[in-house]
N, C-alpha and C positions, 0 to 999 in steps of 0.2 A: 317471559322474563328471562333474561340471559345475563351472563357475566363472562369476562374473558380471563383465561389464565395463560401465561407464557411459560412454555416448557423450554428445555435446553435447545430443541431442535425446531419446534413449530408452535404455533398459536392454536390453543383449543378453547372453543367456546362452550360454556356450561349453560344449558338450557333447563328450566324447571318444566317438565312436561305433565307427568302423571301426578295428580293431586292424592291426598291421603285417602278419601273415599274410594277412588278407583283402585288403588293399591290394596286397600283392606278387602274390597269386593273380590278382587282377582285371587287373593290367597285363601280367603274364606271359601270361595266357590271351588278352588282346587281340592281343598280338605272335604267339603261336603259332597262333591261328585265322587271322589274316591271312596268315601264312605257308603254312598247309594250304591255305586257299582259293586262294591265288595258284598254288601248284604243282598244285592239284587242276584248275584252270581249264586250265593249261598241259597237263595230261594229257587233258583232254576234247577240247581244240582243237589237239593237237600236229600233225595234218595240215595244218590250215589255217595253222599257224605254220611249216610246212616241216620238221618234226621227223619222222624216220622211222627204221626199223631196230629190231630187237628189243632190242639193247644200250641204246639210248636210252630205250626204253619201260620196261625194268627199272630203269634208273638213276633215272628220274623216280619210279618207285614206290618205290625204296629212299629216296630223299630225303623223299618225303611220309611214309613210315613212320617214319623217324628223327624228324622233327618230331612225328609223331603219338605216339611214345612219350613224348616231353617232354610233350605235351598230356595224355596219359593220367595220367602221374605227377603233373603239376600239379593235375589234377582229382581224383585220388585223395587228394592231400594236403589239398585244400580240403574235400572230403566228410568226411574224417577229422576235420579241425579243426571242422567243423560239429557233431561230436558231443562232442568233447573241449575245445573252445574255450569261451569264455565271452561273456557279453553279446550283442550283435548278430551275432557270428560264428556263433552256433549256427543251424543249419538250421531249428529251430522258429520262428525270427523271420521267415523267408521263406514259410512255408506260407500258401498263398493262401485267400482266402474270398470267395465270390461275393457274399454278402450285404454284407461289409464294402466291397468294391469298389463295389457299387451305392450304398451309403449315402454313400461318399465322392464319387462322381460326382454324386449328388443335392446334396450340400453345395456343391460348387463351382459347380452350376448355379444355386444359390439365393443366391449371392454369398458363401458362406463360404469359408474358406481353412484347413482344418485342418492342423497342422504335425506332421511325423513325424521321429523321430531315425532310424529304420530306413527301409525301403522303405514308400512309401504303398501302399495296398491295390491300387491298379492296377499299381504297380511290382512287387508280390509276384507277381501273375499272370504278368507277363512274365518275371521272373527265374526263377520256378519252371518255366515251360515251357522256358526256355532250358537250365536245368540237366538236365531230362529229356532234351531233345534231345542235349545234350553227351554224356550217358551212353549213349544209343542209338547215336550216331555213333562213340563211342569203342569200344564193344563190336562193332559191324559192321565198323569198320576193322581192329580186331585180327583178326577172323575172316578178312577178305579178304587181310590180310597174310600169314596162314598158308596160305590156298588159292592166292594168286597167286605169291608168291616163297618160301614156305615159312618165313616168319619166326616167331619166338616171339610168343605163348605156344601157338599152335595148330599151327605149322608141323610139328613132329616128329610129332604125332598125325595130321596129314593125310598126310604122306609114308608113315607106316607104314600108313596105311588103303589108299592107292592104289598102293603098290608091288606089282609082280607077284611070284608065288611064285618064292622063291629069289633075289630082288633085294634088296640092302641098301638100306634107305630112305634112308640119308644120301648115296647116289650120285645120287639123282633131282635133276634141274636144273629150274628154272622154265621153262616154255613148252617143254619137251622131252618127247616122249612115249617116249623111250627107257626101258624098264624099268617102264613104267607099265601097270597093270590098267585097260583102257579101260572095262570094265563098271563098275568102282567109281568111275571118274572121272564117268561118266554118272549114276550114282546121286547123287553129290555135287553135280552141276552145278545142280539146282534150288535147293538151299540156298545155294550161292555166288551164284547169280543174284539171289535174294531179298535176301541180305545187301548186294549191290552196289546194288541199287535203293533199299533202306531207306537206305543210306549216302549216296547221291547226293541223293535227294529230301529226305532229313533235312537234308542241308547246304544245299540251296536254301531249305528252310523256315526254318533257322537264320539265313540271311541276311536274310530277311524280318523274323524276330522281332528281330534285332539292329538293323535300320533303325528298326522301330517303337519298340524301347527307346531308341535315341538320340534319336528325334523326341520321345518322352516326357519324356526327361531335359531336352532343350532347353526344352520348353514349360514344365515344372516350374521350371526354373532362372529362365527369364525372367518367368513369370506368378505362380508359386504359392510357391516356397520357394527363393530364391537360396542358393548355396553347396553345391548338391548335388554339382557336378563337382569343386570344390575339396576337398570332404570325402574324395573318394577319393584325393586326393594327402596331405592333411594328417591324415585320420582325424577331423577336427573339424567340427561343425556350429554354426553360430551362429544362435540362433532368439530372436526377440522375443517370441513367444507360448509358452505352455506346450505341450510336445508331447503328443499324443494317447497315444503308446506309451511314456511314461516311467514 
């Protein structure tokens, strides 16, 4: 959908690009990821911050997990909307192409300035990588929520697996060896450790990709296609030239 406005000097076409669900997901995701990273860093550096004791450790994990649930729900809704939504909300519109990214970079270097309604080819690479990382971080986070403090959706399965013979799984408590089969805990430990490492290093990589994404948006906003940031609030893009992906 588009409409034309005539300015004093040139015609500008206004396109409706990002629908409300996409915009809501984006800003809710920004808030939740910021919260998760903030609590996560506190958990990593709690000793340096003077936070000690098992109760504090568990409480921090619980806060992190609750925010994580909201993050997972938001991500799930966005992925679902990527299949049932329309227009540029669909995930097919952010599938990356190395050749397209190369051609776009070459066009910029040669003085061209291709305009896009959706993400430009370089933006698609960044956004796709971020989505993949979000899914990996969500999955490993849910698994660690189950192994650390026995939270859903994996908590009941974990407790049933590590409970000693004759012990009710629901009686097990986080970081308490009472009623636990240590042999099974040892068997589970490598998977727990791997999930933890993937979760943490995935989060570090996500921070880096977010910084690259923000830098790319700022450069594009200032040099190539003004209105990218405002479009994520209004849903509309104002273009002077015909978009490549229309």
